[in-house]
Structure formats: C-alpha cells, structure tokens
N, C-alpha and C positions, 0 to 999 in steps of 0.2 A: 504493499500499498505506500502511495506518494506522502514523506513527508511534508507537511505543509507548514509544521511548527519546529525546524532544525533548532536544538542546541545543543553544546558541550560537543561542538564537532570542531572549534579551533581554538584559539588563545587569545581571540578579538571578540565583546560584545557586541549585541547588536539588535535595533528594536525594530520591530516588525510589525504591520498593522493587522489587527484580528481580523478573520477571513470567515467568520460564523457569526450568525445574529446571536441578542445576548436574549430576546425572548423567542423560544421557538414555535410560540402558537402565535398565531394570525392576530396582527394587533386590533382588527375588525372586529374579533372577537372578545373584547375587552369586558363587554356587558356581561360576560358567562363567567369571567374569574370568580375567584374565589376571596379578592383583595381587589380595590378598589383601583381606578385608573389613576389617580394621584400616587400610590404605592406602586403600580409598574412603572409607570414614569420614572421615578425616583430608582427604583432599583438597574431599569435602562442607561438612565444617565449616569449615576455614580459608579454601578456595580455591587450591588450592596442594598439592602432594607432591614431597616430592625422594627419587629411588633413588639410593644411594652407590653406585658402583664398578658400573655398568650397563655399561660398554664396557669390554672386554678392556688391559691395557697395551698392547697391539698395536695394535687399534683408534685407540685414544688417539693414538698417535704417528701412525700415517696421517693423522689428520684432521688434529693440527699440523702435520704436514707439508703437507698441504694447506690449511688455509689462512695461512700464511708464503709457500708460494708463488706464492700469488693475492694478497697483498698485495704481490710482489716485482713482481709483471708490471702490476700494476696502478697503480704509483708515476706513471709517465708517460704514463699513460691519461687522455683526457679524456671523463667519460660522467656521464650522470646516476647509473648504478649506481653510483658508486662517491663515497661523502661523504665530506668532508673537511672538518677542524676550521673551525670558521668564522674563527681568528685564524692560522691555518698551513697546511700542504700536506700534517699527517698525516692518514694514511687512519683515518675514524671509522668506517665501515661500508664493504661490499661489499655489494650486493643481488642479489635472484635465481638464488642460487648453484644454489637446488636443480634450475632449469632449463638453466642456462648452463656446468655443472662437470658431467662424468658420473662422478666420482668422491661426489660431495654430492649428487648425484641418486640414487644408491645409499644413501647414508646417507638420504634423505627417506622410501623404499622399506622401509628396512628393518622385516620381520615384528615382529619386539618389539616394535618402537615403535609401528606401526601396530596391535596386537593391544590396546595399552592405549587409543591415543586413539579408535579404533572403539567401546570398549566405553564409554568414557565418554559420548564423542558419539551413542551409540546411531544409529551408520548406519556407511556409506562416506565416506572422506573424501577430500579434494582439497588443496593445499598453495596457500594462500592467499597467503603471503609469507614468503620467507626472506632470511636474510643472515648474514654473519660481522660482529660485533660485535672490533672491539678498543679494549683499555684501557691503552694501554704506560704502564712504570712511568715514574714521574714528570709525567708531563702526560698523561695519561688521563684527560677530560674526564666532566663526571656527565650523569646523563640526568632531567630531572624526573619528578616523580610526575605519574602519567597512568594513565589504563583506557586499555589496548589499545580495548575493543568502543567508547569513547566516538568515537574519532577514526573508526575501520573503520567506524561506524553513521553517522556523520556525513561523513565526506568520499570513503566508497566504497561505501555503500547496504549494509551488512551490516546483513539484518531482525532477526536473535536474536542472542540471547546461547547460539550454539552451534557456537563453537571453542574451542580448545586450544593457549596458546604451548609450545612447548617450548625449554628452554633445556641446550644440550650445554656443561659445562665443558671448556676445553680450556686452562687453565690453576687452579693450585691456588685455591680461593678463599678466604680470611682475611677476618675481621671488617675490614681494614683497607684491602684494596687494591679498592677500590669496588665492593664485591658484590651481587648483585641485592639489593634490601630489598622486601617484602611487608607488607602489612597485612592481618592474619587477617580473615576474616567480611568483609572487605571488596567482594565480590565479590556482595555479598547487598543491596547498596546501586548504585544509580549516580546518578552525582552531574552534574546536568545544569549545566554551564559555562556562565559568560559570553562574551562576543564575536559576533563576527560571521565569517563563513570568507569569506578572498579568492580567488579565482581562483590555482592554483598556488601554496597555502601549503605545498605539500610543500615547496617548494624551499628554505625558509629552515627549515619543523621540523626535518627528518632532520638538520638541524646544530644546531641549536636551539629547542626545542618552547614556543611562548608560547601558543596557541591549544588547549583541550582539558586544560591543566593547573588542577587544583581551586583554589578557594581557599582560604587559610591555616583559614578556620573547618570549610570541609568535611572537610579533613585529619583535624584536629584530634579533629572528633567522631568519623569510622571509625577514627583510632588509639585512642581512649578506648573506643569499642564494642569492636573487637577487642582489645584487652588492649594495645597499642604496635605494634611492629615485629617484623617478624620476619626473621633473615640467616642464610638458609641457607648455609652452608659447607661446604667437603669439597672430595676429592682433585679432580684432572683424569678425567674421566670419569662423574662423576656426572650426572644428570639432575634438571630443574626442572620439575616441568609446572605451570601454574598457567591460571586460568579466563580467560578472554576478558575478564574485567570486574574481575579482581581490579586492585587499585589497586598499583604499584608504582615503583620508580623504582632510582638507585644514585647515590653520591657519587663526586667525582673520586678519581685515583688518584696520589696525591703518593709512593707507594712503592716501594722498589727492585722491585718484585712486579709484574707484568703482569699483565692481568685479561683474558682472549680470550674469547668462546663463539660456539657455531655458534647461529642462533637461527632457527625454522621454527614457522608458524602451520600448524594443520590446522584446517580447517572442514570440518561436514556438507556433504556433498553436498545434502543437503536445505533448505542455509539459503545459496542459491546468492546474488551480491550482486546489488542491484537500482540505480536511481539513488540517487545521492549524497542523501540527508536533507536536505545542506545546501540541495540544489537548485542547486548549481554543478555543473561539467563534471567525469567520471570522472577519478581518475587514472590515470598510468600502469600498464600491465602490470606493469612489474618492482616496482611497490608492491604491488597489488591485482589478484591474477591472476582476468581473467575466461576470456579465449579460452582460454585453456590449461588451463581450471579440470578437468582430466582427472582421472577416482579412479584411487586409487593402488593398484597391484595385491600391491607385498610382494616382496622379494626375503629367501629363509630365507641 
C-alpha cells in the first residue's frame, strides 16, 4: 500500500499537508449528529473537542474505583502491559484494559461514546488501543509532544488519518497538574520525523518517547500557525476527543493533585492495520489491536 505519510526515513524533518478529511461523515448530515454543529465545527477546526460533565458523578466514582483497583492488583505483576516509570517502579500506564477488564470493556462500548466517534469517523469502529494513564501527585512524569498517528502509521501500519482518541478525565484537570496540552489546527499538518525505528522500539518508547517526537522548529511552527497551545481543564467526568494527528503532550506533575485518565483509541473498521510502514515487525496486540479488531456494538 502506498505510504501517504512517510516518516523516519531520513535525518531531516518535513511538514506535509493532511490528505484525509477530519470529519468523515458528510457535513450535510450534521442534523443527524449526536453533538451540535458548533461542536463539530470546533473539532474540525481545532482537531479536538472537550465535553464537560459527560459522565455522571456515580459513573466517575465507579471508573475511579476501577483504575485504582487495577493499579493495586498490578503492583507486583510482571507484564509488558504494565508500564513503569523509567527511574522507579511507579506504574505509568496499564494497557489493553478494554479487553482484559469486564468493566472497562463496557465503558469502551458505551453507546453515547460510539454515537459520537461513529459520526466523526463515518463508519463502525473498533478499539485500536486502550490504557489507563496515571500521573500521581509530586512524581508524575511528562509525555513528550507527539502525533499519535505518526507512531501508529510508522510502527503499526495504520494507513490513513481515520481514528479518534478519547481521554476520560478521572481526576480534576488544572492548568498546573500536568494536563493534556494540544496545538489547535496541528491535525492539518503531518510532521515527518527524523530517525530510524529499531525493532521493539515500544519497550523504551512507552516509558520515554524519543522517536516520533517532532523537532523544535516544527513544533514552534505548528503552535504559531494554531495561535498557541490549548489546555482543556475541567472536572473529572469530562471527555476530550482529539483527532489522531493532533499534536499533543503533557508536562510533569509536581503538585499535590494527581491527574489520571482512561484513554481509548477508536479506529474505523475501514482503516484496518497493514504491515508497519517502518518495515519492521508488528507491535504486540496489547498496543495495536489486530486479531481482536471486533466492531463495537454499543451498550446503553
């Protein structure tokens, strides 16, 4: 398959224009969408959308209990799915929760979420990746600037920009506790990064990403084009949907307030993974779902 978004093929970064639509359902059908035209406009323009108070207080409590129960039960577990900080045994992320945990499987299939992502992607969807990200008080580490699609394209073989990431806030997000930061409009440009991808790069990149991280000049250009950086703050229970190519990252957390979230990636069933464009071997199923790419049916 033709590589429309080459990256990590030489030592010089390059900025390419997006070749895919942002919203894959015909905009003439906005009146059938589960969110408003204004919200669709904002998502298409900026590459992300926050919806506050999406989940009820009871649902938030249930999800909070769920992520901490998983954290406690995983403390002494040796598994590639449990990612620890590079300089400590603190759990940074737990992957594949939509598959391994019955409760989070139900969350992933929540019909309210599927109605939105199905409309944005113009098709049925499956979960490409899921994880819980923990950023504890005082010691939570940063996530470097990156476009998810660049990694999924190069290392997983995701052909086109037809996926959407969903972050469910499970603690209050302030401007100071390492919240998600996004560059508005960055989804319209693809940063082809420098470097070459070694096999099993994921073993290091899930702790500290080095490849697929844009150079400073490209980041500055994107931020200048988009008018700066957006930090969606809000209470636990808010959701942030962001397009697969939106540039994002987060700083470390040295405050007394933790920042935790449930992260799920919905990919169109019409955008199934092919061979990794890096030419390397496929990443494990818990990072990039292939065999378990089942269409989500929804739970109300």
